[in-house]
N, C-alpha and C positions, 0 to 999 in steps of 0.2 A: 468246693473246699473240703467238705467232709470226705468225699471219695479220695482226694489226694492224701488226706491224713490217714485214712484207712490203708491205702497202698503203702504209705510211709511206714506204718506199724507192721503191716503184713510182710514187708521186705526188710525186716529188722536188721539183718546183717548180710544183706545181699549186695555185694560189691560189683556184680556183673550186670550188664544191661544198661538201659538208658532211662533217664527221667526228664520229662519236658520242663521247659523254663517255667511255665505256669504252675505245674505241680510243685516244683521246688519252692517257688515264692509263696504259694498257698500254705505249704508246710511251715515255712519261715514265719509267715504272718500268724499262723495258729500258735506256734511255740512262743512268739513274742506276746501275743494276747494272753496266753495262759500265765506266763511269767508276770505280765503287767497286772492282771486281775489278782493273782496271789499277793503281789506287792501292795496293791490297794487294800486288800483285806487285812494284811498285816499292819498297815498304817491305821486303819479304822479301828481295829480291835487289838489294842496293845497287849491285852492279857493273853492273846493267842499268837502273838507275833513270833515267839521262838518256835512254836509248833508249825506255824505257816512257813517260816524260813526253812525249817527242817524238811517240810514237804516239798518246798521249792528245790532244795538241793537234791533230794531223792529223785524228783522229776527230771532235773537237769542231768543227773547221772544216768537215769533210765534212757534218755534220748540221745546220749552222747554217741554211742556206736551207730544208731540209725541216722544220726545227723551227719556223721562222717560218711556213711554209706551213700546217703542221698547226694552229697556233694560229689563223690566219686562218680556216681551214675550220671549226674548233671554234666560233669566233665566229659564223660563218654559220649554224651549227646552232642557235644560240639567237636567230637572226634579227637579228643585229647586223652592222654593216659591219666589214670587216677593218681599217678605219682605227682602230677602237677599240683595236687593239694598241698604239698610241702613247700610251695612257693611262698606261703604265708610266713615261713621262717626267715625270709629275706627281710632285713630291717627296713622299715618305713614304706617301701613300695610293694612288698609281697602281697599284702592283703588287698591293695588296690588292683593289682593284676588279677588276683583271684576273683574279685568283685566284677571286673570287666568280663572275665570268662563266664561267670554265673549269669550275667545279663545278656550274653551273646545268644543270638537266635540259633535254633537247632540246625544241624547239617543234614539235609535230606538224603544225600548220597553217602550214607554212613553204613558200610557193610561190615565194619569191625565189631559192632556192638548191637545186640538185639534190643528191641523195645519190650519192656516188661509192664505188667499191669500192677 
């Protein structure tokens, strides 16, 4: 999980290449846990809650571009164009379709995109 997160941060704005399903979900889990822990701390220590929420927003802003990049690389891994990310703009079903794509297994015969570390 740590290696996946290091790769996530190292490829900050890399929209080329591929990311495996496990790497994507490890990064998703890490980001979820960081947000969850910050929320718990803000709830336990009310005097620091505004500072913790500010830190949370800064963190979310900092991982916005790498988050989009890892989804694009994940789509490349299943041999889809990164433009499929915009499917989330379709009301009601777009995010479901993207979720299915993110859960889809890798395509082994994928010559369009390189695997990155």
